[in-house]
N, C-alpha and C positions, 0 to 999 in steps of 0.2 A: 438877399443874395450878396455874394462877396463883392461883386462889381459895385453895388450901392455903397458898401463900406469904403471901398477905394475912393469913390467919388467924394465922400465926406471928409476924408482925411488928407487929401493932397490936392494942390492947385497946380495943374499942369496944362500945357497947351491942349486944345480940344482933340487934335489928331493923335497926340501921344497918349492922352488919357483914354481915348477910345480904344486904341490898340491894347493897352494894358487891361482894360475892363473886359474886352472881348476874350482875351486869354484867361482872365480870372474866372469868367463865367463857365469856361470849358473844364476847369479843374474841379476835382471832387475828392473827398476822402483824404488819405495820407498825402497825396500829391498836392492837394489844395493847402494843407497845413504847412508843408515844407515850403511851397512857393511863397505863401503869404508871410511866413517868418522871414524869408530872405528879402522880400519886398520891404518889410518894416525896417530891416537893416539899411536898405538903400535910402529910405526916408530920413534915417538918423545919420546918413553919410558914413556908415560903417562899411567895412569890407563885406561884400556879399557875393552870391553866385560862385562860391568857392567850389573846389573839386568835391568837397564832401556832399554836395547836393546830388551828385551823380550816383544815385543809388535807388531811386524809385522806379525808373523805367529801364535804366541801363546798367549792365554789369561789365566792368572793365575786363578785357581779355588780354590785350597785347598792345605793344607799341611797335610800329614799323618804320623803318628808315627808307626814305625815297631819295635816290641819288640825284645829284645836281643835273640840270639840263642846260646846255650851253647854246642851244639853237632854239628857234621858235618851234612850238608844237602846233602843227596844222592838223586840225581834227579830221578834215576830209581825206587826208592822206593816210590816216591811221585807222579810222573806224570804217572798215570795208567788209561787207559780208563775204567771207571766204573760209571754207572748212577744209581746204585741200592740205596736203602734207607740206606744201611750200609756204603756207600762210604764216606770217610773223606772229599773229595771234588769231586763233580760230574763232571767228564770229559767225554765228548762225542766223542772227536776227537783229535788226535795228528798228526800233519802234517809230511810228509816224511822228510822235512828238519830238523824240530825240533827233530825228532827221530834220525836222522843220526848225527846231530851236538851236541846234548845234552844228548842223551840216548845211543848211540852206544857204543859197548864194555862195559867198566865199567861205562860209562856215566860221567857226570860232578859231581864232589864232591866239595862243598863249605865249607870252614872252619868256625868255630863259629865267630860271630860278635856281637858287642854291639848294644844297641838301636840306631836306625837310623831314619832319617826323609827324606821323599821324597816329592817333589812337584808334583802337578797334574795340567796340563794345557790343555786347549781345543784348537784344531787347528782352526784358524779363516778362513783359506783358504787351498786349496789343496797344498800339498808340497811333495817333495822327502826327504829322510832321511838326506842327507848331509846338506841341508839347515836348517832343524830342529836342527840338532846337532850343527851347527854353531851358530844359534841364542841362544841356551842354553848356549854356551860358550866353546864348545869342548867336546871331548870324555870323559874326566875325570869327568865332571859335568853331562854328559848325562848317563854315565854307572850306571846300577843298577845290581841286582843279581836275580837269579832264586828264592832263598828263600824269597826275599822281594816280588816278584810277587806272589808266592804261598801263602804267608801270607795274602795278600789281597784277594786271591781267597777263602781261608779258611773262611774269615769273611762273604763271600757270597756263601757258599758251595752249596746252592740250587738255586742260581740265585736271591737271595733277593736284594732289593734295597740297595745301598751303594755307596762307592767311585767309584768302577768300574762300567762302563756302562754295563747294563744288557739287552740292546735292540738289540743286535747283532752287534753293532758297536765295532770297535777295541779299546782296551786299549793297548797302545804301550810302551814297555820297551826295553831299549838298554842293552843287556846282552852279556858277552863274553862266547863263547861256550867252549867245553872241550879242544879245542886246542888254546884257548886264542884269538880267532877272534871275534870282536864285531859284533853282529847280532841284527836285529830288531825282537823282539819277541812280537807279538800281541796275546792277549787272548780276546775272546768275548763269551758271553752267547748265545748259539744256541739251543733253544727248551728245551732240557733235560739235558744239561751239558755245561761245558766250552770247547770251541774250541781253541786249542793252536797251533800256527804255528811259523815258523821262516823264515826269508829271509835275503839276503845280504843288507847291508846298502847302497850298490851301485845300488840297484834296481831302474830302471827308471820309474816304474809304479806310484810310489808315493802313498800318502794317501789322502783320501777325507777329506773335512772339517768336523768339529764337532766330530772327533775322539779325544781321550785323549792320552796325553803323560806324562809319569812319569820320573822324573829325580832327581838327587842328590841336596839336599839343601847345598849350599856352607858353608864350615866351616869358622867361623869367624877368622880373622887373629889375 
């Protein structure tokens, strides 16, 4: 098994090695070969996890600009079930996990940020979150914010055509909840409003192909 190979060639702290081996065991075929080649570069202290690796699971589609936000983003004030004509963004459903992790008690509050850019990619094949995150290049590159997701929803407040899929398929964002835990947060247009949910990135159900993933544009060195 690939995990056994990793254990033999590198001496890392047990918790770090365990995480690497767990991921290695889940990979197979072409994805395994690409991942292991990049890992060997890491061991040699060479540049690795470059943009070129994003081709096994993800197909790049677009880059979107998110305007700067000069005030706090208060999730409880924005994510409200409302499909009326007066709604700032029509939202038809908020999942239990999303409500608990992002809106419970005072909910998540995000501080102001400058203009941002996110990349949008299409899933070429079904996959679980940890493999998607690994292909992107890790949690730091995968992580986005609620305000960035909501900004895109505002542009398609009535389900209009745009960057977000509006055919019921998931648009997946990786966002930290109010306790700092990274979650997978999908939003999809369902009939008369956006359906917003959340789940653990360790979920084994995975995502079907043709769903979209949004992630951070790397900052130039």
